[in-house]
C-alpha positions, -999 to +999 in steps of 0.1 A: -001+001+002+030+025+001+036+028-035+000+043-037+013+077-016+040+081-039+017+084-070+002+117-064-004+129-098-023+091-106-044+101-067-055+133-081-064+118-117-092+104-101-100+127-078-137+132-078-159+162-087-184+177-072-224+159-072-256+171-067-283+150-048-298+142-085-266+134-098-261+113-060-292+095-068-289+086-105-255+067-102-272+047-074-299+037-097-273+030-123-249+010-102-279-007-086-284-022-127-252-029-128-250-049-099-278-070-110-262-071-141-234-084-122-256-106-111-274-117-137-244-132-155-230-148-126-263-165-120-264-178-155-231-191-155-240-213-125-270-218-145-251-237-167-232-252-145-258-270-120-274-280-157-245-297-169-233-313-141-268-330-138-267-342-174-234-360-172-248-381-142-281-388-163-269-390-199-292-417-204-324-395-203-301-366-212-288-357-250-263-340-241-236-321-260-200-339-254-166-340-267-162-377-284-145-404-266-123-406-297-098-378-307-114-343-308-120-320-336-132-283-336-169-290-322-150-310-292-127-281-286-152-255-292-175-273-265-146-276-240-133-236-244-170-224-239-178-251-209-147-236-198-150-197-203-183-203-184-168-220-154-141-192-151-172-167-153-190-181-126-163-190-103-143-152-109-170-131-113-181-135-078-150-114-064-138-092-089-174-069-087-166-049-057-137-041-081-164-038-111-188-016-088-154+005-074-149+011-104-185+027-116-184+044-089-155+062-092-160+072-135-195+083-118-177+110-098-147+115-118-163+123-152-205+124-149-225+112-175-231+076-177-204+045-160-218+022-173-206+017-208-170+018-192-177-005-164-189-032-192-155-023-207-133-026-176-157-063-177-150-071-208-107-066-203-112-086-174-129-117-189-112-116-221-084-126-196-098-154-181-113-165-225-073-169-229-067-191-200-098-208-210-082-217-244-049-227-228-068-250-206-090-265-232-056-272-253-040-290-216-072-310-214-073-323-253-035-332-246-044-350-216-075-366-232-043-377-265-030-391-239-053-410-218-048-388-189-078-380-184-114-397-177-145-390-202-159-375-171-129-355-166-113-364-142-070-371-139-067-414-145-031-414-128-024-406-094+008-389-102+000-367-124-030-358-100-005-354-071+023-335-090-007-312-099-016-304-060+020-300-048+026-275-076-002-260-068+002-259-027+038-247-035+025-221-056+003-206-025+043-195-009+054-181-038+063-143-037+044-142-078+017-159-060+018-133-029+015-105-045-007-110-072-029-115-041-020-077-034-031-068-055-064-082-052-070-080-021-063-038-021-096-029-051-085+010-039-049+008-043-052-007-075-072+018-093-056+047-078-025+030-089-034+017-129-066+044-132-071+053-173-088+075-186-113+064-217-130+037-233-095+021-240-078+027-210-108+008-189-108-017-213-069-017-201-076-016-165-098-048-167-075-066-185-047-059-158-069-069-131-076-094-150-038-108-149-034-100-116-065-121-109-052-153-133-019-145-112-035-160-080-058-182-089-045-203-122-030-231-105-059-237-082-080-236-117-062-267-124-067-286-093-101-295-108-086-314-133-078-337-100-114-334-092-133-335-121-131-306-140-173-307-142-172-316-098-201-289-091-191-294-054-152-286-055-167-255-086-181-241-052-157-247-029-129-231-049-150-201-060-158-196-021-119-204-012-114-174-037-139-149-026-121-161+017-088-157+002-093-117-012-121-105+013-110-127+047-079-102+070-063-135+071-061-141+035-027-141+030-017-169+058-047-185+046-038-187+014-003-207+028-024-222+049-042-245+020-011-243-001+005-270+029-033-287+025-028-289-012+012-305-011+000-333+011-026-343-006-005-343-031+020-365-017-012-390-004-024-385-042+012-395-055+016-422-028-014-445-040+004-451-073+031-474-049 
């Protein structure tokens, strides 16, 4: 946080303009509409996840679009890519909501008028980064499928692979990179003070920057889904809740290290199952 106070020009650049009660009322309505929009996006993503998880357990009665059992083609890759994008929206948008709302509030106070377009671009930039991550994990899943290291239910079939993923995720929780990214995610006002850029391009770029920090914080945690099941709704919910707690509880940084120890212990145990 000390770096915030070394940026007087940036602090001045987001100083709010004078507001009237009428403007304040309009801002509240617009923030409410933005919050409702974010909530709707999150609910739709979770509705998709619930349906997918249910359909995978009832494939005898549901004609579900699933990637093929043999070599994947464009259709299979598209299905998996779409699944990962929607999953990342459902898992990561909740923890990004306070940042988006704070951005909208500052944008409204500084420039007046409508903050929704700039806020939408901020969110778009954030989700573009997670879409890029989704493309990467889709290719990883494709490679695992080709090597027969993942089951049709999208669970790693190798204890060694599962153990390695868990140990790597646990170690990463202790690294300076993880802690630096987590610090940015835990300080929305600090991020905005240091990274503020005016204009629509600036809003998009700020969303990308925030997305990069969040991806840097959570990318290995998302890979744990390969161990417990990519469409395991319980674990998707637990990881989503953990990301929220890690970012917003006062004990977040130490909590991440304790979780890292638990992941490493779990990984050692799982790898030992093959012995």
